C-alpha positions as CSV (number, residue, x, y, z in Angstrom):
1,M,-2.6,1.6,-4.9
2,S,-0.5,-0.6,-7.2
3,T,-2.0,-3.6,-8.9
4,L,0.1,-6.2,-7.2
5,S,0.0,-4.8,-3.7
6,A,-3.8,-4.6,-3.5
7,P,-5.5,-7.2,-1.3
8,L,-9.0,-6.6,-2.7
9,S,-10.4,-5.7,-6.0
10,G,-11.8,-2.4,-4.8
11,S,-8.3,-1.0,-4.7
12,L,-7.1,-2.5,-8.0
13,P,-6.7,-0.1,-10.8
14,T,-8.7,-0.7,-14.0
15,P,-6.5,-2.6,-16.5
16,P,-6.0,-1.0,-19.9
17,A,-9.0,-1.7,-22.2
18,G,-8.7,-4.9,-24.1
19,T,-5.9,-6.3,-21.9
20,Q,-6.2,-10.1,-21.3
21,I,-5.4,-10.9,-17.7
22,V,-4.6,-14.2,-16.0
23,P,-4.4,-13.4,-12.3
24,I,-2.5,-15.6,-9.8
25,V,-4.2,-16.4,-6.5
26,D,-1.3,-16.1,-4.1
27,F,-1.4,-18.8,-1.4
28,G,2.0,-17.7,0.0
29,G,4.3,-19.8,-2.1
30,Q,7.8,-18.4,-2.6
31,T,7.4,-19.1,-6.4
32,A,4.1,-17.3,-6.8
33,Q,5.9,-14.3,-8.3
34,L,7.7,-16.7,-10.6
35,I,4.4,-17.9,-12.0
36,A,3.4,-14.4,-12.8
37,R,6.7,-13.8,-14.5
38,R,6.3,-16.9,-16.6
39,V,2.9,-15.8,-17.7
40,R,4.1,-12.4,-18.7
41,E,7.0,-13.9,-20.6
42,C,4.3,-15.4,-22.9
43,G,2.9,-11.9,-23.6
44,V,-0.1,-12.3,-21.2
45,F,-0.5,-9.8,-18.4
46,S,-0.6,-11.3,-14.9
47,M,-0.9,-10.1,-11.4
48,L,-1.0,-11.6,-7.9
49,I,-4.3,-11.3,-6.1
50,S,-5.4,-12.3,-2.6
51,P,-7.3,-15.6,-1.9
52,R,-9.6,-13.4,0.2
53,M,-11.1,-11.9,-3.0
54,S,-14.6,-13.2,-3.7
55,A,-15.5,-14.8,-7.1
56,A,-17.5,-11.7,-7.8
57,E,-14.5,-9.5,-7.3
58,I,-12.3,-11.7,-9.4
59,A,-14.9,-11.6,-12.2
60,K,-14.7,-7.8,-12.3
61,L,-11.1,-8.3,-13.6
62,K,-12.6,-10.2,-16.6
63,P,-9.9,-12.9,-16.4
64,S,-9.1,-15.1,-19.4
65,G,-8.0,-17.7,-16.9
66,I,-7.0,-18.1,-13.2
67,I,-3.9,-19.8,-11.7
68,L,-3.9,-21.0,-8.1
69,S,-0.3,-20.9,-6.7
70,G,1.4,-23.3,-4.3
71,G,1.9,-22.4,-0.7
72,P,3.4,-23.7,2.6
73,S,0.1,-24.6,4.2
74,S,-1.8,-27.9,4.5
75,V,-5.5,-27.8,3.6
76,Y,-6.0,-29.2,7.1
77,D,-4.2,-26.4,9.0
78,D,-6.2,-24.0,11.0
79,G,-6.3,-20.7,9.2
80,S,-5.0,-22.1,6.0
81,P,-5.9,-19.9,3.0
82,Q,-9.1,-20.8,1.2
83,I,-10.7,-20.0,-2.1
84,D,-14.3,-18.9,-2.9
85,P,-15.8,-22.1,-4.4
86,A,-17.8,-20.0,-6.9
87,V,-14.4,-19.3,-8.6
88,F,-14.8,-22.6,-10.3
89,D,-18.2,-21.6,-11.8
90,L,-17.0,-18.3,-13.4
91,G,-16.7,-20.1,-16.8
92,V,-12.9,-19.5,-17.1
93,P,-10.2,-22.1,-17.0
94,V,-8.4,-22.6,-13.6
95,L,-4.9,-24.2,-13.2
96,G,-4.0,-25.3,-9.7
97,I,-0.4,-25.8,-8.7
98,C,0.7,-27.9,-5.7
99,Y,-1.4,-26.4,-2.8
100,G,-3.6,-24.7,-5.3
101,M,-4.3,-28.2,-6.8
102,Q,-5.0,-29.8,-3.4
103,L,-7.3,-27.0,-2.3
104,A,-9.2,-27.0,-5.6
105,C,-9.6,-30.8,-5.7
106,Q,-10.9,-30.8,-2.1
107,V,-13.4,-28.1,-3.0
108,L,-14.5,-30.1,-6.0
109,G,-15.1,-33.3,-4.0
110,A,-11.8,-35.2,-4.1
111,T,-9.9,-36.5,-1.0
112,V,-6.6,-34.9,0.0
113,S,-4.5,-36.8,2.6
114,R,-1.5,-35.9,4.6
115,G,1.5,-37.6,3.0
116,S,3.4,-40.3,4.9
117,H,6.6,-38.5,3.7
118,R,7.4,-35.3,1.9
119,E,8.2,-35.6,-1.8
120,F,10.9,-33.0,-2.6
121,G,13.0,-32.8,-5.7
122,R,13.0,-34.2,-9.2
123,A,10.4,-36.9,-10.1
124,Q,9.6,-38.8,-13.3
125,I,5.9,-38.6,-14.4
126,D,4.0,-40.7,-16.8
127,I,1.5,-38.8,-18.9
128,S,-1.7,-40.3,-20.3
129,S,-2.6,-40.1,-24.0
130,A,-5.5,-37.7,-22.9
131,G,-2.9,-35.4,-21.4
132,T,-0.7,-35.3,-24.5
133,A,-3.5,-35.0,-27.0
134,R,-3.9,-31.8,-29.0
135,G,-5.3,-29.1,-26.8
136,G,-4.2,-30.9,-23.6
137,L,-1.9,-29.5,-21.0
138,F,1.0,-31.8,-21.9
139,H,0.6,-31.5,-25.7
140,G,4.0,-31.6,-27.3
141,V,5.7,-32.9,-24.1
142,P,7.3,-36.4,-23.9
143,S,5.0,-38.9,-22.2
144,H,7.7,-39.6,-19.7
145,T,9.3,-36.4,-18.4
146,T,11.0,-34.8,-15.3
147,V,9.1,-32.4,-13.0
148,W,10.0,-30.7,-9.7
149,M,7.9,-31.9,-6.7
150,S,7.7,-30.1,-3.3
151,H,4.7,-31.3,-1.3
152,G,3.6,-33.3,1.8
153,D,-0.1,-33.6,1.2
154,Q,-1.5,-35.0,-2.0
155,V,-4.8,-36.1,-3.6
156,T,-5.5,-39.7,-2.8
157,D,-9.0,-40.3,-4.1
158,L,-11.1,-38.5,-6.8
159,N,-14.3,-39.9,-5.2
160,K,-17.3,-38.4,-7.2
161,A,-15.4,-35.3,-8.3
162,D,-15.8,-34.8,-12.0
163,L,-12.0,-35.3,-12.6
164,E,-9.7,-37.6,-14.4
165,V,-6.0,-38.5,-14.0
166,I,-3.7,-37.3,-16.8
167,A,-0.3,-37.9,-15.1
168,S,1.1,-40.0,-12.3
169,T,4.3,-41.1,-10.6
170,P,4.9,-44.3,-8.6
171,T,4.4,-42.4,-5.3
172,C,1.9,-39.8,-6.5
173,P,-0.9,-41.4,-8.5
174,Y,-2.7,-38.1,-9.1
175,A,0.3,-36.0,-10.2
176,A,-2.0,-34.2,-12.7
177,V,-5.8,-34.2,-13.1
178,R,-8.3,-32.3,-15.2
179,S,-12.0,-31.9,-15.2
180,R,-14.1,-34.0,-17.6
181,A,-15.9,-32.4,-20.4
182,G,-18.5,-30.0,-19.0
183,K,-19.0,-26.4,-18.0
184,R,-15.9,-26.4,-15.7
185,T,-12.4,-26.3,-17.0
186,F,-10.0,-27.2,-14.2
187,I,-6.5,-28.6,-14.4
188,G,-4.4,-29.5,-11.4
189,V,-0.7,-30.4,-11.1
190,Q,1.1,-31.6,-8.0
191,F,4.4,-30.3,-9.2
192,H,5.8,-26.9,-10.1
193,P,5.9,-26.0,-13.8
194,E,7.1,-22.5,-13.1
195,V,10.6,-23.6,-11.9
196,T,13.5,-24.3,-14.2
197,H,13.9,-27.7,-12.6
198,T,10.8,-28.8,-14.6
199,P,12.3,-28.8,-18.1
200,H,9.0,-28.6,-20.0
201,G,7.3,-26.4,-17.4
202,R,7.2,-23.4,-19.7
203,D,5.6,-25.5,-22.4
204,L,2.8,-26.5,-19.9
205,I,2.2,-22.8,-19.0
206,R,2.1,-21.9,-22.7
207,N,-0.4,-24.7,-23.4
208,F,-2.6,-23.5,-20.6
209,L,-2.5,-19.9,-21.8
210,F,-2.9,-20.3,-25.5
211,D,-4.8,-23.6,-25.9
212,T,-6.9,-23.7,-22.8
213,C,-7.5,-20.0,-22.1
214,Q,-7.2,-18.9,-25.8
215,C,-5.0,-15.9,-24.9
216,A,-3.6,-13.8,-27.7
217,G,-0.2,-13.2,-26.1
218,D,-0.2,-9.6,-27.3
219,W,0.6,-7.7,-24.1
220,K,3.7,-5.5,-24.6
221,M,5.8,-3.4,-22.4
222,A,4.8,-0.3,-24.4
223,D,1.3,-1.0,-23.2
224,F,2.4,-1.0,-19.6
225,A,4.3,2.3,-20.1
226,N,1.2,4.0,-21.5
227,A,-1.1,2.6,-18.8
228,V,1.3,3.5,-15.9
229,S,1.9,7.0,-17.3
230,A,-1.8,7.6,-17.3
231,R,-2.1,6.2,-13.7
232,V,0.7,8.5,-12.5
233,R,-1.0,11.5,-14.1
234,D,-4.2,10.6,-12.3
235,Q,-2.4,10.2,-9.0
236,V,-0.2,13.3,-9.2
237,G,-2.5,15.8,-10.9
238,S,-0.8,19.2,-11.0
239,G,1.5,18.3,-8.1
240,H,5.3,17.9,-8.4
241,V,7.3,14.7,-7.9
242,I,10.8,14.3,-6.5
243,C,12.8,11.3,-7.7
244,G,16.0,10.2,-6.1
245,L,18.4,9.0,-8.8
246,S,21.1,6.5,-7.9
247,G,22.6,5.7,-11.3
248,G,21.1,2.2,-11.2
249,V,18.6,0.9,-13.7
250,D,15.6,1.0,-11.4
251,S,15.7,4.7,-10.5
252,S,16.8,5.6,-14.0
253,V,13.7,3.9,-15.5
254,V,11.5,5.6,-12.9
255,A,12.9,9.0,-13.9
256,A,12.5,8.3,-17.7
257,L,8.9,7.0,-17.1
258,L,7.9,10.0,-15.0
259,R,9.4,12.4,-17.6
260,K,7.1,10.7,-20.2
261,A,4.1,11.0,-17.8
262,I,4.4,14.4,-16.2
263,G,7.3,16.2,-17.9
264,P,8.4,19.4,-16.0
265,Q,6.6,18.3,-12.8
266,L,9.5,15.9,-12.2
267,H,12.5,17.0,-10.2
268,C,15.4,14.5,-9.7
269,V,18.0,14.6,-6.9
270,F,21.3,12.8,-7.2
271,V,23.3,12.5,-4.0
272,D,27.0,12.0,-4.5
273,T,27.8,10.0,-1.4
274,G,31.5,9.5,-2.2
275,L,30.7,5.8,-2.3
276,L,30.0,5.5,-6.0
277,R,31.5,3.6,-8.8
278,S,34.0,5.2,-11.2
279,G,32.3,7.6,-13.5
280,E,28.8,7.2,-11.9
281,R,28.1,10.8,-11.4
282,D,29.2,11.8,-14.9
283,L,27.0,9.2,-16.5
284,V,23.9,10.3,-14.6
285,E,24.4,13.9,-15.3
286,S,25.1,13.4,-19.0
287,T,22.1,11.1,-19.4
288,F,19.4,12.9,-17.5
289,R,20.4,16.6,-17.6
290,D,21.8,16.6,-21.2
291,H,19.9,13.9,-23.0
292,F,16.5,13.8,-21.3
293,K,16.5,17.5,-20.2
294,I,15.3,16.6,-16.7
295,D,15.6,19.0,-13.8
296,L,18.5,17.3,-12.1
297,R,19.9,18.6,-8.8
298,V,23.3,17.1,-7.7
299,V,24.2,17.3,-4.1
300,D,27.9,16.5,-3.2
301,A,27.7,15.1,0.4
302,S,30.8,12.9,0.1
303,R,32.6,14.5,3.1
304,E,29.6,14.0,5.4
305,F,29.2,10.4,4.5
306,L,32.9,9.6,4.9
307,A,32.8,11.4,8.3
308,D,29.9,9.3,9.4
309,L,31.7,6.1,8.5
310,S,35.0,6.9,10.2
311,G,36.0,4.1,12.6
312,I,32.9,2.0,11.7
313,T,33.4,-1.7,10.8
314,D,30.1,-3.3,11.5
315,P,28.1,-3.8,8.2
316,Q,24.7,-3.1,9.7
317,E,26.0,0.1,11.4
318,K,27.4,1.2,8.1
319,R,24.1,0.8,6.4
320,R,22.3,2.5,9.3
321,R,24.5,5.6,9.2
322,I,24.5,5.8,5.4
323,G,20.7,5.5,5.4
324,H,20.3,8.2,8.0
325,R,22.7,10.6,6.3
326,F,21.0,10.0,2.9
327,I,17.6,10.9,4.3
328,E,19.0,14.1,5.9
329,V,20.6,15.2,2.7
330,F,17.6,14.3,0.6
331,K,15.2,16.1,3.0
332,T,17.3,19.3,2.7
333,A,17.4,19.1,-1.1
334,A,13.7,18.4,-1.3
335,A,12.9,21.4,0.9
336,N,14.2,23.6,-1.9
337,I,11.8,22.2,-4.5
338,K,8.5,24.1,-4.2
339,G,5.2,22.3,-4.6
340,A,6.7,18.8,-4.2
341,A,4.2,16.5,-2.6
342,F,5.2,13.2,-4.1
343,L,8.3,11.0,-3.8
344,A,9.0,8.5,-6.5
345,Q,10.8,5.2,-5.7
346,G,12.1,2.3,-7.8
347,T,10.4,-0.3,-5.7
348,L,10.1,-3.6,-7.7
349,Y,7.7,-6.5,-7.2
350,P,10.3,-8.8,-5.6
351,D,11.0,-6.0,-3.1
352,V,7.4,-6.1,-2.0
353,I,7.3,-9.9,-1.8
354,E,10.6,-10.2,0.1
355,S,9.5,-7.6,2.6
356,G,6.4,-9.6,3.5
357,H,4.0,-7.3,1.7
358,G,2.5,-10.2,-0.3
359,H,-1.2,-11.3,-0.6
360,A,-1.9,-14.5,1.3
361,G,-0.4,-13.4,4.6
362,Q,1.4,-16.8,4.7
363,S,4.8,-15.9,3.4
364,A,7.3,-14.7,5.9
365,G,9.3,-11.5,5.2
366,I,12.9,-12.3,4.2
367,K,14.4,-8.9,4.6
368,L,13.5,-5.2,4.8
369,H,14.3,-3.4,1.6
370,H,15.1,0.3,1.7
371,N,12.3,1.0,-0.8
372,V,9.7,-0.9,1.2
373,G,9.1,0.4,4.7
374,G,12.7,1.7,5.1
375,L,11.9,5.4,4.8
376,P,10.8,7.4,7.8
377,K,7.1,8.3,7.9
378,D,7.8,12.0,8.6
379,L,9.2,12.7,5.2
380,G,5.8,14.0,4.4
381,F,5.5,12.8,0.8
382,Q,3.0,10.6,-0.9
383,L,4.7,7.7,-2.6
384,V,4.7,7.1,-6.4
385,E,6.0,3.6,-7.2
386,P,5.4,3.1,-10.9
387,L,7.6,-0.1,-11.2
388,R,6.0,-1.9,-8.2
389,D,4.3,-4.3,-10.6
390,L,7.5,-5.4,-12.5
391,F,10.4,-7.8,-12.2
392,K,14.0,-6.8,-12.9
393,D,14.1,-8.1,-16.5
394,E,10.8,-6.3,-17.2
395,V,12.3,-3.1,-15.9
396,R,15.2,-3.4,-18.4
397,R,12.7,-4.0,-21.2
398,L,10.8,-0.9,-20.1
399,G,14.0,1.1,-20.2
400,E,14.5,0.1,-23.8
401,V,11.0,1.2,-24.7
402,L,11.6,4.6,-23.0
403,G,14.9,5.1,-24.9
404,L,17.4,4.8,-22.1
405,P,21.0,4.2,-23.3
406,E,22.1,0.5,-23.3
407,Q,24.9,1.4,-20.9
408,L,22.3,2.4,-18.2
409,I,19.8,-0.3,-18.9
410,W,22.1,-3.2,-18.6
411,R,24.2,-1.9,-15.7
412,H,24.7,-4.6,-13.1
413,P,23.0,-4.0,-9.7
414,F,24.8,-1.8,-7.3
415,P,24.0,-1.8,-3.5
416,G,22.3,1.2,-1.9
417,P,25.2,1.8,0.5
418,G,27.5,1.7,-2.5
419,L,31.2,0.8,-2.1
420,A,30.9,1.0,1.6
421,V,29.8,-2.6,1.7
422,R,32.5,-3.7,-0.7
423,V,35.2,-2.2,1.5
424,L,35.2,-4.7,4.3
425,G,36.0,-3.1,7.6
426,E,36.5,0.6,8.0
427,V,35.8,2.8,5.0
428,T,38.4,5.4,4.1
429,E,38.9,7.6,1.0
430,S,42.2,5.8,0.2
431,K,40.5,2.4,0.3
432,L,37.6,3.6,-1.8
433,N,40.0,5.0,-4.5
434,L,42.0,1.7,-4.4
435,L,38.7,-0.4,-4.8
436,R,37.4,1.8,-7.7
437,A,40.6,1.2,-9.6
438,C,40.3,-2.6,-9.1
439,D,36.6,-2.6,-9.9
440,Q,37.2,-0.7,-13.1
441,I,39.7,-3.2,-14.3
442,V,37.3,-6.1,-13.5
443,L,34.6,-4.5,-15.6
444,E,36.9,-3.6,-18.4
445,E,38.1,-7.1,-18.8
446,I,34.6,-8.6,-18.5
447,V,33.3,-6.3,-21.2
448,A,36.3,-7.0,-23.4
449,A,35.6,-10.7,-23.1
450,N,32.0,-10.2,-24.1
451,L,30.8,-11.5,-20.7
452,Y,29.0,-8.5,-19.3
453,R,25.6,-9.4,-20.6
454,K,26.2,-13.1,-19.8
455,T,26.8,-12.4,-16.1
456,S,24.3,-11.0,-13.7
457,Q,26.6,-9.1,-11.4
458,V,30.4,-8.7,-11.3
459,F,32.5,-6.6,-8.9
460,A,35.6,-6.4,-6.8
461,A,35.6,-6.3,-3.0
462,L,38.5,-5.0,-0.8
463,L,39.2,-7.5,2.0
464,P,40.6,-6.4,5.4
465,V,43.4,-8.8,4.9
466,Q,47.1,-7.9,4.1
467,S,49.6,-10.5,3.0
468,V,53.2,-10.7,2.1
469,G,54.3,-10.5,-1.5
470,V,57.3,-9.9,-3.7
471,M,57.4,-7.2,-6.4
472,G,60.6,-6.6,-8.2
473,D,63.3,-7.1,-5.6
474,G,61.2,-5.8,-2.7
475,R,58.9,-7.3,-0.1
476,T,55.3,-6.0,-0.1
477,Y,52.6,-6.3,2.6
478,D,49.5,-5.2,0.8
479,Y,45.7,-5.8,0.5
480,T,43.8,-8.7,-1.0
481,V,41.0,-8.1,-3.5
482,A,38.2,-10.6,-4.1
483,V,36.5,-10.8,-7.5
484,R,32.8,-11.9,-7.4
485,A,30.8,-12.9,-10.5
486,V,27.3,-14.5,-10.3
487,E,24.6,-15.8,-12.6
488,T,20.9,-15.5,-11.5
489,E,17.4,-15.0,-12.9
490,D,15.9,-13.3,-9.9
491,F,18.7,-12.5,-7.4
492,M,16.9,-14.5,-4.8
493,S,19.4,-17.4,-5.5
494,A,22.6,-17.2,-7.5
495,D,25.4,-19.4,-8.7
496,W,29.0,-18.3,-9.2
497,C,30.1,-17.8,-12.8
498,R,32.7,-20.2,-14.3
499,L,34.7,-17.4,-15.9
500,P,37.5,-18.5,-18.2
501,Y,40.9,-18.9,-16.5
502,E,42.4,-16.5,-19.1
503,V,40.0,-13.7,-18.1
504,L,40.7,-14.3,-14.4
505,G,44.4,-14.3,-15.1
506,T,44.3,-11.0,-17.0
507,I,42.2,-9.4,-14.2
508,S,44.6,-10.6,-11.5
509,S,47.7,-9.5,-13.4
510,R,46.3,-6.1,-14.2
511,I,45.1,-5.4,-10.7
512,I,48.4,-6.4,-9.1
513,N,50.5,-4.5,-11.6
514,E,48.4,-1.4,-12.0
515,V,46.9,-0.8,-8.6
516,R,49.5,0.1,-6.0
517,G,48.5,-1.4,-2.6
518,V,47.1,-4.7,-3.8
519,N,49.3,-7.8,-4.1
520,R,46.8,-10.7,-4.1
521,V,43.6,-11.4,-6.0
522,V,41.2,-14.2,-5.1
523,Y,38.0,-15.5,-6.8
524,D,34.8,-16.1,-4.9
525,I,33.2,-19.4,-5.8
526,S,30.3,-19.3,-3.3
527,S,26.7,-19.6,-4.3
528,K,23.6,-18.0,-2.8
529,P,22.5,-19.5,-0.5
530,P,24.4,-20.1,1.7
531,A,26.5,-17.0,0.9
532,T,24.9,-13.7,-0.2
533,I,26.0,-11.9,-3.4
534,E,27.5,-9.0,-1.6
535,W,30.1,-9.6,1.1
536,E,28.5,-7.2,3.6
């Protein structure tokens, strides 16, 4: 089982020798994965673990420090997640964030009370000289700074707990506390240092890792590649693995990693659904068949997919039919590969979290991802998910380590159902061809303006709207195309990009003049939430 999906240490793989680890006890907060990401950005390996793990089980990980995440619960709720009190006697530093702070302070003897009102949003904290001193959590941070609060309960009395206040606000007198000199090293903050709304939050995390925990910060993606390759070899043995390639970065990195791990035991299947971007199939074939010398089998099922979508306008029904057909095509292709007992998938850690496969059992599932629970159980394969521990930006870094071409590594995300969810309404071959031409123009102009790496996702969508226009001396009644460009760190929320008017003007002019059938271009300025990134 993968590191981050394991609820108990008995199912955790042994980390590479010499790897310093700072695990995150996941109390169900939606930013728990962001904490792990911030720690890894500092060159320290981190993974989420269950609060049900005992102190003895956690000790087997040989942690350099421990972080307790936030969460939606109150310490007074029935069934709220708890922590083994012996964790605080392991002799390693512990950082509690929000709920993690409240629970830890309660365990250590302080009083936590239900707040008379929730404190949500930016707050100004005042930091004591002890907090900003060399070696302190707030060292190098202004003594008056902004943080992001999101809590109802809070610590109201330290009682006889061996703690001292190091930061406060007018409404939260114990905004940050730490243990006094002694065998315990505990720091608690009522705010969220992991979010971007806390400007010096990353400084606090670095101070905890390097000053308090004495971490070296030498964990590298190459170390991960070697460790996971060894893990895959142990799992697969002499068996053969099938990997479904989509042309996206996730499946491409999976294929490159498995080639490194098991060589000729890997067999890749690429299904041409007829719903792909311009040049997608050629790029995949040239990269994996010609460059990496991987056994690649291409199945052209475009006619079948288009037939399934005939007359269908409902987005969910489109997805259902595409998913069903893909599985049928994939099963047929897999049946021709002898000795294949394993199926590789590009499941990422956010997929696991969003699908409700977290650790605390407190975080509700947001949506079902096709890589997590979306495949039928009767496929008969054991799953290999080598990227399950990684975030999207880490997958790209791994791709660089594995030697994938930059064009593949930095490709913008593409939905599993392909262009079918960017052609709003019924999908036809003529509409797909029209959209491909528009999408290609959008990408060409974004690249020419040096904006591709500065945006997270850019694409065109064909709307089921026709409008009157004038071209030359004639009247037109053609389709409308929407251009969408967003910026995001994690794709769980996103803001629309403020593209230069000159770029938007060029895109609009080229589409209207070069693509017959389109006479109007609009720009989508919706953020997520409330809108989603894709239109369907």
